[in-house]
PLY file of the C-alpha trace (Angstrom):
ply
format ascii 1.0
element vertex 67
property float x
property float y
property float z
element edge 66
property int vertex1
property int vertex2
end_header
6.74 -18.14 46.51
8.00 -19.34 49.89
10.59 -22.10 49.97
9.55 -25.19 51.92
11.99 -27.41 53.72
11.57 -30.86 55.23
11.22 -30.94 59.04
14.33 -32.24 60.81
15.03 -33.36 64.38
16.46 -30.53 66.49
18.15 -30.13 69.87
16.51 -28.26 72.74
18.12 -25.01 71.58
16.93 -25.48 67.99
20.06 -26.66 66.20
19.60 -29.66 63.86
20.89 -32.82 65.58
22.93 -33.83 62.51
25.08 -30.70 63.00
26.21 -31.76 66.49
26.06 -35.57 66.45
29.73 -36.24 65.65
31.24 -33.58 67.92
33.51 -34.35 70.86
31.57 -31.79 72.90
28.06 -31.38 71.42
26.98 -28.59 73.79
29.93 -26.37 72.91
29.41 -27.12 69.21
25.76 -26.12 69.54
26.67 -22.88 71.32
29.27 -22.05 68.66
26.73 -22.62 65.87
24.23 -20.31 67.60
26.89 -17.58 68.12
28.04 -17.79 64.51
24.47 -17.68 63.16
23.73 -14.57 65.26
26.86 -12.78 64.02
26.09 -13.77 60.41
22.54 -12.37 60.64
23.83 -9.12 62.17
26.47 -8.86 59.44
29.39 -8.71 61.89
31.04 -12.01 60.95
34.46 -11.35 59.43
36.36 -13.57 57.03
39.10 -14.14 59.63
36.52 -15.26 62.20
34.94 -17.67 59.72
38.33 -19.21 58.90
39.07 -19.65 62.63
35.65 -21.24 63.18
36.09 -23.61 60.20
39.47 -24.76 61.54
38.00 -25.32 65.03
35.03 -27.27 63.61
37.32 -29.62 61.70
39.24 -30.40 64.91
36.07 -30.97 66.97
35.12 -34.19 65.13
35.33 -37.75 66.40
37.26 -39.86 63.90
36.22 -43.43 63.13
38.91 -46.05 63.76
40.15 -47.81 60.64
39.51 -51.53 60.88
0 1
1 2
2 3
3 4
4 5
5 6
6 7
7 8
8 9
9 10
10 11
11 12
12 13
13 14
14 15
15 16
16 17
17 18
18 19
19 20
20 21
21 22
22 23
23 24
24 25
25 26
26 27
27 28
28 29
29 30
30 31
31 32
32 33
33 34
34 35
35 36
36 37
37 38
38 39
39 40
40 41
41 42
42 43
43 44
44 45
45 46
46 47
47 48
48 49
49 50
50 51
51 52
52 53
53 54
54 55
55 56
56 57
57 58
58 59
59 60
60 61
61 62
62 63
63 64
64 65
65 66
């Protein structure tokens, strides 16, 4: 049985908009997501690369100001 998922809004390159909406630089975030997905599918993504990517993603977020 095939899994069905709800349709979501995507960017022109096909990345869900929710994944890039809070980024300081959405285009670079989108490109990084596409690169990582390609490496993951090929099986060439290493643990060290994933840790580096996770650290970079956490820094690439706009923080809300505390009021």
